[in-house]
Structure formats: structure tokens, C-alpha cells
C-alpha positions as a Markdown table, in Angstrom:
| # | Residue | x | y | z |
|---|---|---|---|---|
| 1 | Met | 22.6 | -27.7 | -11.4 |
| 2 | Ala | 19.5 | -25.5 | -11.4 |
| 3 | Ala | 19.3 | -22.6 | -8.9 |
| 4 | Glu | 17.0 | -23.1 | -6.0 |
| 5 | Leu | 13.7 | -21.2 | -6.3 |
| 6 | Ser | 13.6 | -17.8 | -4.6 |
| 7 | Thr | 11.5 | -17.5 | -1.4 |
| 8 | Ser | 10.6 | -13.9 | -2.3 |
| 9 | Ile | 7.7 | -14.7 | -4.7 |
| 10 | Asn | 4.5 | -13.2 | -3.3 |
| 11 | Ile | 2.0 | -16.0 | -3.4 |
| 12 | Lys | -0.5 | -14.1 | -1.4 |
| 13 | Glu | -1.4 | -12.2 | -4.5 |
| 14 | Pro | -2.7 | -13.5 | -7.9 |
| 15 | Arg | 0.0 | -14.5 | -10.4 |
| 16 | Trp | -1.2 | -12.1 | -13.1 |
| 17 | Asp | -1.5 | -8.3 | -13.1 |
| 18 | Gln | -5.1 | -7.6 | -11.9 |
| 19 | Ser | -5.1 | -4.1 | -13.3 |
| 20 | Lys | -5.4 | -5.6 | -16.8 |
| 21 | Phe | -8.4 | -7.5 | -18.2 |
| 22 | Val | -6.3 | -10.4 | -19.5 |
| 23 | Gly | -4.7 | -10.8 | -16.0 |
| 24 | Arg | -8.1 | -10.8 | -14.3 |
| 25 | Ala | -9.4 | -13.3 | -16.8 |
| 26 | Lys | -6.5 | -15.7 | -16.3 |
| 27 | His | -6.9 | -15.5 | -12.6 |
| 28 | Phe | -10.6 | -16.1 | -12.7 |
| 29 | Phe | -10.4 | -19.1 | -15.1 |
| 30 | Thr | -7.6 | -20.6 | -12.9 |
| 31 | Val | -9.6 | -20.2 | -9.7 |
| 32 | Thr | -12.8 | -21.6 | -11.1 |
| 33 | Asp | -11.1 | -24.4 | -13.1 |
| 34 | Pro | -13.6 | -27.4 | -12.7 |
| 35 | Arg | -10.7 | -29.9 | -13.1 |
| 36 | Asn | -9.7 | -29.1 | -9.6 |
| 37 | Ile | -12.7 | -31.0 | -8.2 |
| 38 | Leu | -11.1 | -34.2 | -9.7 |
| 39 | Leu | -7.9 | -33.8 | -7.7 |
| 40 | Thr | -7.2 | -36.6 | -5.2 |
| 41 | Asn | -6.5 | -36.2 | -1.5 |
| 42 | Glu | -2.9 | -37.0 | -2.1 |
| 43 | Gln | -2.6 | -34.2 | -4.7 |
| 44 | Leu | -4.3 | -31.7 | -2.4 |
| 45 | Ser | -2.0 | -32.7 | 0.5 |
| 46 | His | 1.1 | -32.4 | -1.7 |
| 47 | Ala | 0.0 | -28.8 | -2.7 |
| 48 | His | -0.8 | -28.0 | 0.9 |
| 49 | Asp | 2.7 | -29.2 | 2.0 |
| 50 | Ile | 4.4 | -27.1 | -0.8 |
| 51 | Ile | 2.6 | -23.9 | 0.2 |
| 52 | Thr | 2.9 | -24.4 | 3.9 |
| 53 | Asp | 6.6 | -25.0 | 3.6 |
| 54 | Tyr | 7.1 | -22.1 | 1.2 |
| 55 | Arg | 5.4 | -19.7 | 3.6 |
| 56 | Lys | 8.0 | -20.8 | 6.2 |
| 57 | Gly | 10.8 | -20.1 | 3.8 |
| 58 | Ile | 11.3 | -23.8 | 2.9 |
| 59 | Val | 11.5 | -24.6 | -0.8 |
| 60 | Ser | 10.9 | -28.2 | -1.9 |
| 61 | Pro | 13.9 | -29.7 | -3.8 |
| 62 | Gly | 13.6 | -29.1 | -7.5 |
| 63 | Leu | 10.5 | -27.0 | -7.2 |
| 64 | Thr | 9.9 | -24.6 | -10.2 |
| 65 | Glu | 8.0 | -21.3 | -10.2 |
| 66 | Asp | 5.3 | -22.8 | -12.4 |
| 67 | Glu | 4.9 | -25.7 | -10.0 |
| 68 | Leu | 4.7 | -23.3 | -7.1 |
| 69 | Trp | 1.9 | -21.3 | -8.7 |
| 70 | Arg | 0.0 | -24.4 | -9.6 |
| 71 | Ala | 0.3 | -25.6 | -6.0 |
| 72 | Lys | -0.9 | -22.2 | -4.8 |
| 73 | Tyr | -4.1 | -22.3 | -6.9 |
| 74 | Val | -4.7 | -25.9 | -6.0 |
| 75 | Phe | -4.3 | -25.0 | -2.3 |
| 76 | Asp | -6.6 | -22.0 | -2.6 |
| 77 | Ser | -9.2 | -24.1 | -4.4 |
| 78 | Ala | -9.5 | -26.6 | -1.6 |
| 79 | Phe | -8.6 | -25.0 | 1.7 |
| 80 | His | -10.4 | -22.2 | 3.5 |
| 81 | Pro | -8.3 | -18.9 | 3.5 |
| 82 | Asp | -9.0 | -18.1 | 7.1 |
| 83 | Thr | -9.5 | -21.4 | 8.9 |
| 84 | Gly | -7.2 | -23.6 | 6.7 |
| 85 | Glu | -9.7 | -26.5 | 6.8 |
| 86 | Lys | -10.4 | -28.5 | 3.7 |
| 87 | Met | -13.6 | -27.3 | 2.1 |
| 88 | Ile | -16.6 | -29.4 | 1.2 |
| 89 | Leu | -16.2 | -30.5 | -2.4 |
| 90 | Ile | -19.3 | -29.0 | -4.0 |
| 91 | Gly | -18.8 | -25.8 | -2.0 |
| 92 | Arg | -15.5 | -25.0 | -3.6 |
| 93 | Met | -15.0 | -22.3 | -6.3 |
| 94 | Ser | -14.0 | -25.1 | -8.8 |
| 95 | Ala | -17.5 | -26.7 | -8.5 |
| 96 | Gln | -19.4 | -23.5 | -9.1 |
| 97 | Val | -19.7 | -23.6 | -12.9 |
| 98 | Pro | -20.7 | -27.3 | -13.3 |
| 99 | Met | -23.1 | -27.3 | -10.3 |
| 100 | Asn | -24.7 | -23.9 | -11.1 |
| 101 | Met | -25.1 | -24.7 | -14.8 |
| 102 | Thr | -26.9 | -27.9 | -14.0 |
| 103 | Ile | -29.2 | -26.6 | -11.3 |
| 104 | Thr | -29.9 | -23.3 | -12.9 |
| 105 | Gly | -30.6 | -24.9 | -16.3 |
| 106 | Cys | -33.1 | -27.3 | -14.7 |
| 107 | Met | -34.7 | -24.5 | -12.7 |
| 108 | Met | -35.3 | -22.6 | -15.9 |
| 109 | Thr | -36.5 | -25.6 | -17.9 |
| 110 | Phe | -38.9 | -27.0 | -15.2 |
| 111 | Tyr | -40.6 | -24.0 | -13.8 |
| 112 | Lys | -44.2 | -24.3 | -14.9 |
| 113 | Thr | -45.6 | -26.8 | -12.4 |
| 114 | Thr | -45.7 | -26.6 | -8.6 |
| 115 | Pro | -43.9 | -29.9 | -8.0 |
| 116 | Ala | -41.1 | -28.9 | -10.3 |
| 117 | Val | -40.7 | -25.5 | -8.7 |
| 118 | Leu | -40.7 | -27.0 | -5.2 |
| 119 | Phe | -38.1 | -29.6 | -6.2 |
| 120 | Trp | -35.6 | -27.4 | -8.0 |
| 121 | Gln | -35.8 | -24.5 | -5.7 |
| 122 | Trp | -35.2 | -26.9 | -2.8 |
| 123 | Ile | -32.2 | -28.4 | -4.7 |
| 124 | Asn | -30.8 | -24.9 | -5.4 |
| 125 | Gln | -31.2 | -23.7 | -1.8 |
| 126 | Ser | -29.6 | -26.8 | -0.5 |
| 127 | Phe | -26.6 | -26.2 | -2.7 |
| 128 | Asn | -26.5 | -22.5 | -1.7 |
| 129 | Ala | -26.5 | -23.4 | 2.0 |
| 130 | Ile | -23.5 | -25.7 | 1.4 |
| 131 | Val | -21.7 | -23.0 | -0.6 |
| 132 | Asn | -22.5 | -20.3 | 2.1 |
| 133 | Tyr | -21.3 | -22.5 | 4.9 |
| 134 | Thr | -18.2 | -23.6 | 3.1 |
| 135 | Asn | -17.2 | -20.1 | 2.1 |
| 136 | Arg | -18.2 | -18.3 | 5.3 |
| 137 | Ser | -15.7 | -15.5 | 6.1 |
| 138 | Gly | -13.3 | -15.8 | 9.0 |
| 139 | Asp | -13.0 | -18.3 | 11.7 |
| 140 | Ala | -16.7 | -17.9 | 12.5 |
| 141 | Pro | -18.4 | -21.1 | 13.5 |
| 142 | Ile | -22.1 | -21.4 | 12.7 |
| 143 | Thr | -24.5 | -23.4 | 14.8 |
| 144 | Val | -26.9 | -26.1 | 13.6 |
| 145 | Ser | -29.8 | -23.9 | 14.6 |
| 146 | Gln | -28.5 | -20.9 | 12.6 |
| 147 | Leu | -27.8 | -23.2 | 9.6 |
| 148 | Gly | -31.3 | -24.6 | 9.8 |
| 149 | Thr | -33.0 | -21.2 | 10.1 |
| 150 | Ala | -31.2 | -19.8 | 7.1 |
| 151 | Tyr | -31.8 | -22.9 | 5.0 |
| 152 | Val | -35.6 | -23.1 | 5.8 |
| 153 | Ser | -36.1 | -19.3 | 5.4 |
| 154 | Ala | -34.3 | -19.1 | 2.1 |
| 155 | Thr | -36.1 | -22.1 | 0.7 |
| 156 | Thr | -39.5 | -20.8 | 1.8 |
| 157 | Gly | -38.7 | -17.4 | 0.3 |
| 158 | Ala | -37.6 | -18.8 | -3.0 |
| 159 | Val | -40.6 | -21.1 | -3.3 |
| 160 | Ala | -43.1 | -18.4 | -2.3 |
| 161 | Thr | -41.5 | -16.0 | -4.8 |
| 162 | Ala | -41.5 | -18.5 | -7.6 |
| 163 | Leu | -45.1 | -19.8 | -7.0 |
| 164 | Gly | -46.4 | -16.3 | -6.5 |
| 165 | Leu | -44.9 | -14.9 | -9.7 |
| 166 | Asn | -45.9 | -18.0 | -11.6 |
| 167 | Ala | -49.5 | -17.3 | -10.7 |
| 168 | Leu | -49.2 | -13.7 | -11.7 |
| 169 | Thr | -47.6 | -14.5 | -15.1 |
| 170 | Lys | -50.0 | -17.1 | -16.3 |
| 171 | His | -52.0 | -14.6 | -18.3 |
| 172 | Ile | -49.1 | -12.6 | -19.8 |
| 173 | Ser | -46.2 | -13.3 | -22.2 |
| 174 | Pro | -44.5 | -16.7 | -21.7 |
| 175 | Leu | -41.2 | -14.9 | -22.0 |
| 176 | Ile | -41.9 | -13.1 | -18.7 |
| 177 | Gly | -42.6 | -16.4 | -17.0 |
| 178 | Arg | -39.1 | -17.6 | -17.9 |
| 179 | Phe | -37.6 | -14.9 | -15.6 |
| 180 | Val | -39.5 | -16.2 | -12.5 |
| 181 | Pro | -36.6 | -18.5 | -11.4 |
| 182 | Phe | -34.2 | -15.5 | -11.5 |
| 183 | Ala | -36.5 | -13.5 | -9.3 |
| 184 | Ala | -36.8 | -16.5 | -6.9 |
| 185 | Val | -33.0 | -16.8 | -6.7 |
| 186 | Ala | -32.5 | -13.1 | -6.1 |
| 187 | Ala | -35.0 | -13.2 | -3.2 |
| 188 | Ala | -33.5 | -16.2 | -1.7 |
| 189 | Asn | -30.0 | -14.7 | -1.8 |
| 190 | Cys | -31.2 | -11.6 | 0.1 |
| 191 | Ile | -32.5 | -14.0 | 2.8 |
| 192 | Asn | -30.0 | -16.8 | 2.9 |
| 193 | Ile | -26.7 | -15.1 | 3.0 |
| 194 | Pro | -27.3 | -12.6 | 5.9 |
| 195 | Leu | -28.9 | -15.4 | 7.9 |
| 196 | Met | -26.2 | -17.9 | 7.2 |
| 197 | Arg | -23.5 | -15.4 | 8.2 |
| 198 | Gln | -25.3 | -13.7 | 11.1 |
| 199 | Arg | -22.6 | -14.5 | 13.5 |
| 200 | Glu | -20.2 | -12.4 | 11.5 |
| 201 | Leu | -22.7 | -9.5 | 11.7 |
| 202 | Gln | -22.8 | -9.9 | 15.4 |
| 203 | His | -19.1 | -10.5 | 16.2 |
| 204 | Gly | -17.3 | -9.2 | 13.2 |
| 205 | Ile | -14.8 | -10.7 | 10.7 |
| 206 | Pro | -11.0 | -10.7 | 11.0 |
| 207 | Ile | -9.2 | -7.7 | 9.5 |
| 208 | Thr | -5.5 | -7.6 | 8.7 |
| 209 | Asp | -2.9 | -5.1 | 7.5 |
| 210 | Glu | -1.2 | -5.5 | 4.1 |
| 211 | Asn | 1.3 | -8.0 | 5.6 |
| 212 | Asp | -1.5 | -10.3 | 6.8 |
| 213 | Asn | -1.1 | -9.4 | 10.5 |
| 214 | Arg | -4.4 | -9.8 | 12.3 |
| 215 | Leu | -5.6 | -6.5 | 13.8 |
| 216 | Gly | -9.0 | -7.4 | 15.2 |
| 217 | Glu | -12.6 | -8.2 | 14.2 |
| 218 | Ser | -14.9 | -5.7 | 12.6 |
| 219 | Thr | -18.7 | -5.7 | 12.3 |
| 220 | Lys | -18.7 | -2.9 | 9.8 |
| 221 | Ala | -16.4 | -4.9 | 7.5 |
| 222 | Ala | -18.8 | -7.8 | 7.9 |
| 223 | Gln | -21.7 | -5.6 | 6.9 |
| 224 | Gln | -19.8 | -4.4 | 3.8 |
| 225 | Ala | -18.6 | -7.9 | 2.9 |
| 226 | Ile | -22.0 | -9.6 | 3.2 |
| 227 | Ser | -23.9 | -6.8 | 1.3 |
| 228 | Gln | -21.3 | -7.1 | -1.5 |
| 229 | Val | -21.7 | -10.9 | -1.6 |
| 230 | Val | -25.5 | -10.6 | -1.9 |
| 231 | Val | -25.2 | -8.2 | -4.8 |
| 232 | Ser | -22.4 | -10.1 | -6.5 |
| 233 | Arg | -24.3 | -13.4 | -6.2 |
| 234 | Ile | -27.3 | -11.8 | -8.0 |
| 235 | Leu | -25.1 | -10.2 | -10.6 |
| 236 | Met | -23.2 | -13.4 | -11.2 |
| 237 | Ala | -26.5 | -15.2 | -11.8 |
| 238 | Ser | -27.8 | -12.5 | -14.2 |
| 239 | Pro | -26.0 | -13.6 | -17.4 |
| 240 | Gly | -26.9 | -17.2 | -17.0 |
| 241 | Met | -30.5 | -16.5 | -16.0 |
| 242 | Ala | -31.3 | -13.4 | -18.1 |
| 243 | Ile | -29.8 | -14.3 | -21.5 |
| 244 | Pro | -31.0 | -18.0 | -22.0 |
| 245 | Pro | -34.8 | -17.1 | -21.6 |
| 246 | Phe | -34.6 | -15.0 | -24.8 |
| 247 | Leu | -32.8 | -17.7 | -26.7 |
| 248 | Met | -34.9 | -20.5 | -25.5 |
| 249 | Asn | -38.1 | -18.6 | -26.2 |
| 250 | His | -36.9 | -18.3 | -29.8 |
| 251 | Leu | -35.6 | -21.9 | -30.1 |
| 252 | Glu | -38.7 | -23.5 | -28.8 |
| 253 | Lys | -40.6 | -22.1 | -31.8 |
| 254 | Lys | -38.3 | -23.9 | -34.2 |
| 255 | Ala | -39.1 | -27.3 | -35.7 |
| 256 | Phe | -36.0 | -29.0 | -34.0 |
| 257 | Leu | -37.3 | -28.5 | -30.4 |
| 258 | Lys | -40.8 | -29.3 | -31.4 |
| 259 | Arg | -39.6 | -32.6 | -32.8 |
| 260 | Phe | -37.2 | -33.3 | -29.9 |
| 261 | Pro | -38.6 | -31.5 | -26.9 |
| 262 | Trp | -36.4 | -33.5 | -24.5 |
| 263 | Met | -33.4 | -31.5 | -25.9 |
| 264 | Ser | -34.7 | -28.4 | -24.1 |
| 265 | Ala | -33.1 | -29.2 | -20.8 |
| 266 | Pro | -29.6 | -30.1 | -22.2 |
| 267 | Ile | -29.6 | -26.9 | -24.3 |
| 268 | Gln | -30.7 | -24.8 | -21.4 |
| 269 | Val | -28.0 | -26.2 | -19.2 |
| 270 | Ser | -25.3 | -25.6 | -21.9 |
| 271 | Leu | -26.4 | -22.0 | -22.4 |
| 272 | Val | -26.3 | -21.3 | -18.7 |
| 273 | Gly | -22.8 | -22.9 | -18.4 |
| 274 | Phe | -21.5 | -20.8 | -21.3 |
| 275 | Cys | -22.8 | -17.6 | -19.7 |
| 276 | Leu | -21.4 | -18.6 | -16.3 |
| 277 | Val | -17.9 | -19.3 | -17.7 |
| 278 | Phe | -17.8 | -15.8 | -19.2 |
| 279 | Ala | -19.6 | -13.9 | -16.4 |
| 280 | Thr | -17.5 | -14.3 | -13.5 |
| 281 | Pro | -12.2 | -12.4 | -2.6 |
| 282 | Leu | -9.9 | -10.2 | -0.7 |
| 283 | Leu | -11.2 | -6.6 | -0.2 |
| 284 | Asp | -9.8 | -3.6 | 1.6 |
| 285 | Val | -11.4 | -0.7 | 3.5 |
| 286 | Lys | -10.1 | 2.6 | 4.9 |
| 287 | Leu | -9.3 | 2.5 | 8.6 |
| 288 | Cys | -11.6 | 5.6 | 9.2 |
| 289 | Arg | -14.7 | 3.5 | 8.1 |
| 290 | Leu | -14.3 | 1.0 | 10.9 |
| 291 | Glu | -16.1 | 1.2 | 14.3 |
| 292 | Pro | -14.5 | 3.9 | 16.5 |
| 293 | Glu | -13.2 | 1.6 | 19.3 |
| 294 | Leu | -11.5 | -0.8 | 16.8 |
| 295 | Arg | -10.1 | 2.1 | 14.8 |
| 296 | Asp | -8.6 | 3.7 | 18.0 |
| 297 | Lys | -7.1 | 0.3 | 19.0 |
| 298 | Ile | -5.4 | -0.1 | 15.6 |
| 299 | Gln | -4.1 | 3.4 | 15.5 |
| 300 | Ala | -2.6 | 3.0 | 19.0 |
| 301 | Ser | -0.9 | -0.4 | 18.2 |
| 302 | His | -0.2 | 0.1 | 14.5 |
| 303 | Pro | 0.1 | 3.9 | 13.8 |
| 304 | Gly | 1.2 | 3.6 | 10.2 |
| 305 | Val | -1.9 | 1.6 | 9.0 |
| 306 | Glu | -4.3 | 3.5 | 6.8 |
| 307 | Arg | -6.1 | 0.6 | 5.1 |
| 308 | Val | -7.1 | -2.9 | 6.4 |
| 309 | Tyr | -8.1 | -6.0 | 4.5 |
| 310 | Phe | -10.6 | -8.8 | 4.9 |
| 311 | Asn | -11.9 | -11.9 | 3.2 |
| 312 | Lys | -15.5 | -11.2 | 2.2 |
| 313 | Gly | -16.3 | -14.8 | 1.5 |
| 314 | Leu | -17.9 | -16.2 | -1.7 |
């Protein structure tokens, strides 16, 4: 009879060594695996039960270590790390590559006319709003008013940036014009994310010790988290939006695309998808960098804590 699986496996951490490139790559590809969006509610519920029981010290009969880790990554792909609620399908990490490659590819293909800019920037900001809401950090509810303000502001900022830059680049190299969608996306991220997560800036996000014990809420941690998300979103978009323009500018001069111009969009989408797959959230902060009143409270109740941890969101 096979021995029962140990309850000492640390499923709070990634399965692979994150100090090595191979370990980080395996973790990233597992977290963003698009196949997870095809899982049924029954499969998600089964993974949820396995992980919930395991955290309580209960091991499902016959469970292997590989099955435990598979359940952990399925669980993480579908359930919010702070609230535990099932996340909106297209807002999950597993949907990022297929959704972004399609939307970004179309933004970079159909960028020359005002109707196309309006439509695809609207689609992109609608998707971003869903992702930001789904991956908000902590148990911070967002009102319909806040959601609407962030959505409208980001869409307006993206469209204004795209149309303004399109007007400026009409008389210069077409290659420069291909980077307009990237500039619009960067501008929108700088508007959208802070507005969407403004409650966290006002009231803070949960911080914990290394054993996941909640210590309080920190506005400084929220500021750090949101600024890092803005930068990381722009950097994650860079390969997919900075490399294809050079390739497409070259390919469109070839006979193949002149003969089959309709192939431009599928090629662009494929190039963006390739870059996204090879381009791409728990953080820690020193206790001394927190706001003084929270720092003093933690030092009084947990004198041995030197670093605290928080989920920065996606």
C-alpha cells in the first residue's frame, strides 16, 4: 500500500526553485497555461477541495504529490488569493496570452483610421478594466462609480493619445506610426490602474508575516504595489508591441503580403503571441518602510517580524 502523502509540502510557494531561470520559467508557463481556461466548474471545485483540505491537514485518499501541485496551480489560476472568490474567466492569468495576443495584434494592425482606433482601444480598455477588477489586491471592494470613472478615464486617455500621435506621425516614417498603439497602452495603464485601485491607496492592502498571518493594512505597500504593477504592465507589453512593428514593416514590403494583404492581421497576432509567451505576485517589504503607526503596532504585537508580505495584484 502506498504511503499517505505528507502534509508538510509548502504549497504557498512555487514548486520550482525561483532562484534559477529554469525554475522561474516553469513556474511562469504553468501559471499562464491557457489550457486552464478550458477547465470545467467540476474540475475547479475538485482542485479547490483538494487545496482547502490540504491546508487543514487533510489529505485526499490516494493523492500524489504531482496531483497536489497540479491542483495548487489550478486553484491559483481560478481563485483570488485574498478573497478566495472565483475570478472572472477572461481576467485570469491563464487568459492573458490568448486575449492579449488577439487584442494587441488587432490594435497594431488596424491603427490608421479613427474608427479602428476608437474600436480597438475601447476593446482593449474594456479588457483591462476586467483584468484590473479581477486581480485587485486584497479584500478591497470597488464601487460601480469608481469602476466607471477608471474605465472612462483610461479609454479617453488611450484614444486621445492614439489619435493625437496618429496626427503627428502622418508626415514621418510609417514605422514610427506603428508604435502609436504602444504609447496609447502605456498612457492608459498610467491612468487606469491607479484609478481602478484607488480604494487600496486610501485604505491600504493586507500585509502578512512569512507564515501568512495578517498584520494589518498598509497604504505605503499599496503605493509600492500599484506603481510596480503599472511599470510591469508596460514592460510586459513592450516585447509584443515593440518587436512586431519592425518585422511587419519589413514583411509588408514583400510580395506575399502584397498579394495576400488579409494575412497581415493573423501574422501580427501570431507575432504578438510569440513575444508574450516568452516575455513574461507576492512581494515583500522591510518593516521600516511602512507607515509609522502600523510599524509600531506590528513591532508591539510581533516583535520578531522584520519583513512583511503583500499581494501586489496583477
